[in-house]
C-alpha positions in Angstrom: 125.1 88.8 88.1 124.3 86.8 85.0 124.1 89.7 82.5 122.7 87.4 79.7 119.7 86.5 81.9 119.1 89.8 83.6 117.0 92.1 81.4 116.7 95.6 82.8 114.5 98.4 81.7 114.0 102.2 82.1 110.5 102.2 80.8 108.8 104.2 83.5 111.3 107.1 82.9 109.8 107.5 79.5 106.8 109.1 81.0 108.8 112.2 82.1 109.0 114.4 85.1 105.2 115.1 85.4 104.9 111.5 86.7 107.7 111.2 89.3 110.5 112.9 91.2 114.2 111.7 91.1 115.2 111.1 94.7 118.3 110.1 96.7 118.1 107.0 98.9 118.7 107.2 102.7 122.1 106.2 104.0 121.7 103.7 106.7 124.1 103.1 109.7 124.1 99.3 109.0 122.8 96.8 106.5 122.0 93.3 107.8 120.3 91.0 105.3 117.3 89.4 106.9 115.4 88.0 104.0 116.2 87.2 100.4 113.7 85.8 97.9 116.0 83.5 96.0 113.2 81.8 94.0 112.2 85.1 92.4 115.8 86.3 92.2 116.4 83.3 90.0 113.4 84.1 87.9 114.5 87.7 87.1 118.2 86.8 86.5 119.6 88.0 89.8 119.9 84.7 91.6 123.7 84.8 91.3 124.3 87.9 93.3 126.6 87.5 96.2 125.4 88.7 99.6 127.6 91.8 99.3 126.3 92.7 95.9 122.7 92.1 97.1 123.2 94.5 100.0 124.8 97.0 97.7 121.8 97.0 95.4 119.0 96.6 97.9 120.4 98.2 101.0 122.5 101.0 99.6 120.7 101.2 96.3 123.6 101.2 94.0 121.9 101.1 90.5 121.3 97.9 88.7 123.1 98.0 85.4 120.8 99.1 82.6 118.0 100.4 84.8 117.5 103.8 86.5 120.5 105.7 87.5 118.4 107.6 90.1 115.4 106.1 91.9 112.0 107.6 91.1 109.4 108.6 93.7 106.0 108.3 91.9 103.4 110.9 92.1 99.7 110.1 92.8 96.7 111.2 94.8 93.9 109.0 96.2 90.9 108.6 98.4 91.7 107.4 101.9 88.7 106.0 103.7 86.6 107.9 101.1 88.2 111.3 101.7 90.3 112.7 98.9 93.9 113.4 99.6 96.0 115.4 97.1 99.1 115.2 99.3 100.1 111.6 98.6 102.8 110.1 96.5 105.8 107.8 97.3 106.6 109.2 100.8 108.9 106.4 102.0 109.6 104.5 98.9 110.6 104.7 95.3 110.8 102.8 92.0 114.4 101.5 92.1 114.6 99.4 89.0 112.5 97.7 86.3 113.3 94.1 85.2 111.8 91.4 83.1 110.3 88.1 84.2 112.4 85.4 82.4 109.4 83.0 82.4 106.8 85.1 80.6 108.6 88.4 79.6 106.5 90.7 81.8 108.0 94.0 82.9 108.3 94.0 86.7 109.1 96.8 89.2 111.5 96.7 92.1 110.0 99.2 94.5 111.0 100.1 98.0 109.4 100.7 101.4 111.4 102.5 104.1 114.1 103.9 101.8 114.0 107.5 103.1 112.3 110.8 102.7 111.0 112.1 99.4 109.1 115.3 98.4 105.9 113.4 99.4 106.9 112.4 102.9 104.6 115.0 104.5 106.9 115.5 107.5 107.3 111.7 108.2 110.7 110.0 108.5 110.4 107.8 105.3 111.4 104.7 107.3 109.9 101.3 107.9 110.0 99.3 111.1 111.6 95.9 111.0 108.4 94.4 112.4 106.4 96.0 109.5 108.9 94.5 107.1 108.6 91.1 108.7 104.8 91.2 108.5 104.9 92.1 104.8 107.3 89.2 104.0 105.0 86.8 105.9 101.8 88.1 104.2 103.1 88.0 100.7 104.7 84.5 101.1 101.5 83.0 102.4 99.2 84.7 99.9 101.4 83.5 97.0 101.2 80.0 98.4 97.5 80.3 98.5 97.3 81.2 94.9 96.7 85.0 95.3 98.1 87.3 92.7 100.3 89.4 94.9 103.5 91.4 94.9 106.5 89.5 96.2 108.7 90.6 99.1 112.1 90.4 97.5 114.5 91.7 100.1 114.4 92.8 103.7 117.5 94.5 105.2 117.7 95.7 108.8 119.1 99.3 108.8 120.2 100.0 112.4 118.1 103.1 113.2 115.8 103.7 116.1 112.3 104.7 115.1 109.5 106.3 117.1 106.0 104.9 116.4 102.7 105.2 118.1 101.5 101.7 117.3 104.7 99.8 118.2 106.9 99.9 121.3 109.5 102.5 120.7 112.3 102.8 119.9 111.5 100.4 117.1 114.1 98.7 114.9 114.3 99.8 111.3 114.4 98.1 107.9 114.1 98.6 104.2 112.0 96.3 102.1 112.2 95.8 98.4 109.0 94.4 96.7 108.8 92.9 93.2 105.6 93.9 91.6 103.8 93.9 88.2 103.9 97.7 88.1 103.1 100.5 90.6 100.5 102.4 88.6 97.6 102.9 90.9 94.1 104.2 90.5 95.4 107.2 92.4 97.9 107.8 89.6 95.1 108.6 87.3 93.2 110.6 89.9 96.0 113.0 90.3 95.7 114.2 86.7 91.9 114.4 87.0 92.3 116.7 90.0 95.0 118.8 88.3 92.8 119.1 85.2 95.3 117.5 82.9 93.4 115.1 80.5 96.3 114.8 78.2 98.3 113.2 80.9 95.5 110.8 81.7 95.6 109.7 78.1 99.4 109.5 78.2 99.3 107.4 81.4 96.6 105.2 79.8 98.7 104.5 76.7 101.9 103.9 78.6 100.1 101.4 80.9 98.6 99.6 77.9 101.8 99.6 75.9 103.9 98.5 78.9 101.7 96.0 80.7 98.7 95.1 78.5 99.6 95.5 74.8 96.7 93.2 73.8 94.3 96.0 74.9 95.5 98.4 72.3 92.7 99.8 70.1 92.9 102.4 67.3 90.7 104.9 69.0 91.5 106.5 72.4 87.9 106.0 73.4 88.1 102.3 72.7 91.4 102.0 74.5 89.9 103.6 77.6 87.0 101.3 77.7 89.1 98.2 77.0 91.4 99.3 79.8 88.6 99.8 82.3 87.1 96.4 81.4 90.5 94.7 82.0 91.1 96.5 85.3 87.6 95.6 86.5 88.2 91.9 85.8 91.7 91.9 87.4 90.6 93.7 90.5 87.6 91.4 90.8 89.9 88.5 90.6 92.1 89.9 93.4 89.0 90.4 95.6 87.9 86.9 94.9 91.3 85.4 95.7 91.3 87.3 99.0 87.9 85.9 99.9 89.0 82.4 99.2 92.2 83.0 101.3 90.2 84.5 104.2 92.4 87.6 103.9 91.6 91.1 105.0 93.9 93.8 103.4 92.9 96.5 105.8 93.5 99.7 103.8 91.7 99.6 100.5 92.3 103.2 99.6 92.5 104.1 95.9 96.2 104.7 96.1 96.6 101.0 97.2 94.8 99.6 94.2 97.2 98.6 91.4 95.6 98.8 87.9 97.3 95.5 87.0 95.1 93.8 89.7 97.9 92.7 91.9 97.6 92.8 95.7 100.3 94.9 97.3 101.2 97.3 100.1 100.5 95.4 103.2 100.0 97.3 106.5 97.4 96.1 109.1 96.5 92.9 107.3 94.9 89.9 109.0 93.7 86.4 108.1 90.3 85.2 109.3 90.3 82.7 112.2 86.8 81.7 111.0 84.3 83.1 108.6 83.2 86.6 109.8 82.0 89.3 107.3 82.6 92.0 110.0 86.2 91.0 110.7 88.5 94.1 110.3 92.3 94.3 110.1 93.0 98.0 111.0 92.3 99.2 114.5 91.5 102.6 113.0 88.8 101.2 110.7 86.1 102.1 113.3 83.2 101.7 110.9 84.3 98.5 109.3 84.6 100.1 105.9 87.2 97.7 104.8 86.0 94.6 106.7 86.2 91.1 105.2 82.7 91.2 103.9 82.9 94.7 102.5 86.1 94.3 100.5 84.2 93.7 97.2 82.2 96.9 97.8 85.4 98.8 98.5 87.1 97.6 95.4 84.1 98.5 93.2 84.0 102.0 94.8 87.6 102.5 93.8 87.0 101.2 90.3 84.3 103.8 89.9 86.8 106.4 90.8 89.0 105.1 88.0 86.0 105.4 85.6 85.6 109.1 86.7 89.1 109.7 85.4 88.3 108.1 82.1 85.3 110.2 81.5 87.7 112.6 79.7 88.3 109.8 77.1 85.0 107.8 76.8 81.3 108.3 77.3 79.7 107.6 80.6 77.4 104.8 79.3 80.3 102.8 78.0 82.3 103.1 81.2 79.2 102.2 83.3 78.8 99.1 81.1 82.5 98.2 81.9 81.9 98.6 85.6 78.9 96.4 85.4 81.2 93.5 84.7 82.6 93.6 88.2 79.9 91.4 89.8 80.0 88.6 87.3 83.8 88.7 87.2 84.0 88.5 91.0 81.6 85.5 91.1 83.5 83.6 88.4 86.9 84.3 89.9 85.7 83.3 93.3 84.5 79.9 92.1 87.9 79.4 90.4 89.8 80.4 93.5 87.7 78.2 95.7 88.3 75.2 93.4 92.0 75.9 93.4 92.1 76.1 97.1 90.4 72.8 97.4 92.5 71.1 94.8 89.6 70.2 92.6 89.3 69.8 88.8 87.0 72.3 87.0 83.4 71.2 86.9 80.2 72.2 85.0 78.5 75.4 86.1 75.7 73.9 88.2 78.1 71.7 90.1 80.4 74.6 90.6 77.7 76.9 91.9 76.4 74.2 94.2 79.8 73.7 95.9 80.5 77.4 96.3 77.1 78.0 97.9 77.5 75.0 100.2 81.0 75.8 101.4 80.3 79.5 102.1 77.1 78.5 104.0 78.9 75.9 106.0 81.7 78.2 107.0 79.2 80.9 108.0 77.0 78.6 110.0 79.6 76.6 111.9 82.5 79.1 112.2 84.8 76.2 111.6 88.5 77.1 111.5 88.8 78.8 108.0 92.2 77.5 106.9 91.6 74.1 108.5 88.7 73.5 106.2 90.7 74.0 103.0 93.5 71.9 104.4 91.3 69.0 105.4 89.3 68.9 102.2 92.1 69.5 99.7 91.3 67.0 96.9 87.7 66.7 97.9 86.3 63.4 99.1 89.5 61.7 98.2 90.8 63.3 101.4 87.9 62.4 103.6 90.0 60.1 105.8 92.4 62.9 106.6 89.5 65.3 107.3 87.6 63.0 109.5 90.7 62.1 111.6 91.5 65.8 112.3 90.5 68.2 115.0 87.5 69.6 113.1 86.0 66.2 112.4 82.9 66.9 114.6 81.9 69.8 112.4 82.1 67.5 109.3 79.7 65.1 110.9 77.1 67.9 111.5 74.0 68.5 109.5 75.5 71.7 108.2 78.2 69.8 106.4 75.9 67.5 104.5 75.4 69.9 101.6 79.2 70.2 101.2 79.7 66.5 101.1 76.9 66.1 98.6 78.4 68.9 96.4 81.8 67.2 96.6 80.5 63.8 95.5 80.7 64.3 91.7 84.0 66.3 91.8 87.5 64.9 91.2 90.9 66.1 92.4 92.7 68.5 90.0 95.1 66.8 87.6 98.5 66.6 89.3 97.1 67.3 92.8 99.7 66.1 95.3 97.4 64.7 98.0 100.2 62.5 99.4 102.5 65.4 99.9 104.1 65.5 103.4 102.5 68.9 104.0 99.1 67.2 104.4 100.4 64.8 107.0 100.8 67.7 109.4 98.7 70.8 110.2 97.6 73.7 108.0 100.0 76.6 107.6 98.3 79.7 109.1 99.2 83.3 110.0 96.7 84.4 112.5 97.5 87.6 114.5 98.6 85.7 117.6 101.0 83.6 115.5 102.5 86.7 114.0 103.1 88.2 117.4 104.7 84.9 118.6 107.0 84.9 115.6 108.1 88.5 116.3 108.6 88.1 120.1 111.9 86.2 119.9 113.2 88.6 117.2 112.5 91.6 119.4 113.8 90.0 122.6 116.9 88.1 121.5 117.3 88.6 117.8 116.2 85.0 117.3 114.9 84.4 113.8 114.3 80.7 114.0 110.5 80.8 114.3 110.3 83.3 111.4 112.5 81.0 109.3 110.5 77.9 110.3 107.3 79.6 109.3 108.6 80.5 105.9 109.8 76.9 105.5 106.2 75.8 106.3 104.8 78.2 103.8 107.2 76.8 101.2 106.0 73.3 101.9 102.4 74.5 101.4 103.3 76.1 98.1 105.0 73.0 96.9 102.0 70.8 97.9 99.5 73.1 96.3 101.6 73.8 93.1 102.1 77.5 93.7 105.9 77.5 93.9 107.5 80.0 91.5 108.7 78.1 88.5 112.3 78.8 87.5 113.0 80.0 84.0 
């Protein structure tokens, strides 16, 4: 480890025992490294760890120097499918360490999934299936390549236990995942103190969050801090929802304990990507009413933000909080336009031209049900890529009357500065992760411990990220 580059922190421990429980990690029968995020390891100063040291820290959870001596299981409540649950909390994970991003100085969390039981396990085994870990690695990698602000899958280690699950063939192989995230403070973290009638702890959590993650939001009065905080969370969560829409991504479980107040997408369970535009497309088999379907994700996010505002009523008047919430729609619209332009590799344009393209693209995808990711691949760079688009398998849809408004909207737009339209990625096929592809990647792992398709997919995602300029920069 390069101690001069690695900058640890114990910041979350400053909150005290009302906010977490010290826990002991599980002891696993084996620890086989299956995935290591070297790019982000370099960025936080851990790139030089040997494989043995990596496994020691992220499979056996030997403390990182200067961070927590004992992992912390965080306490929170939350609404799950709109029903309040006061029995939540980190039931199969914990906050293992806090580190600093060497590029921009942000405080980042190393949190776990599948690391054993805690006081909040509710009778469950506290474990993660290997397939679940593989799915999260794939989701975060592709979302990051698409420009979505997401947690990073940092490490995946197979742990040698047989798990019984109702939604996977059992016994299922086990694993422990470590994610790198810009905080683990959730809307549900605030809800817990509202339910317990502890307004002082709401204020304390607010101030800790601002001081730690958003110091520019500090205001002299507690009321002003609460309003500024809500305005910021609204904007960041709107950005997240907009980025999901432009990626054709369905999270699947938008409960309030799964919404991070820093506006970072995290905690991936039954996620899916759209094969084609479909507002009713759902990810979770148990989402029988489509509450968290693709087209209803903005509604779900706003509903959760309103629950955060409920908590802040102890600090600020309702009228000011409602005004902050009213910023969600405009922020979503603006962020979606920005995300769409980034996905198409286009330079920023005046508002009328921006609105025209956004409307035309969304209408075309809805009317034609053209392959979602194929469209963004074909037209990356706008009309400068027309030859590639018109030579591809979706060419017929681009000759249709439905595409004419898109072509007209693209006419005045230029590729973004530095857009790599000649990157080898664009000579192949778009990188996708539809559900059948995920199952095909998993099948050889389950049958013969063959990881070649998984590794090839991650290499393809890396090529996409390089082509689109979303590769993590090294500090």
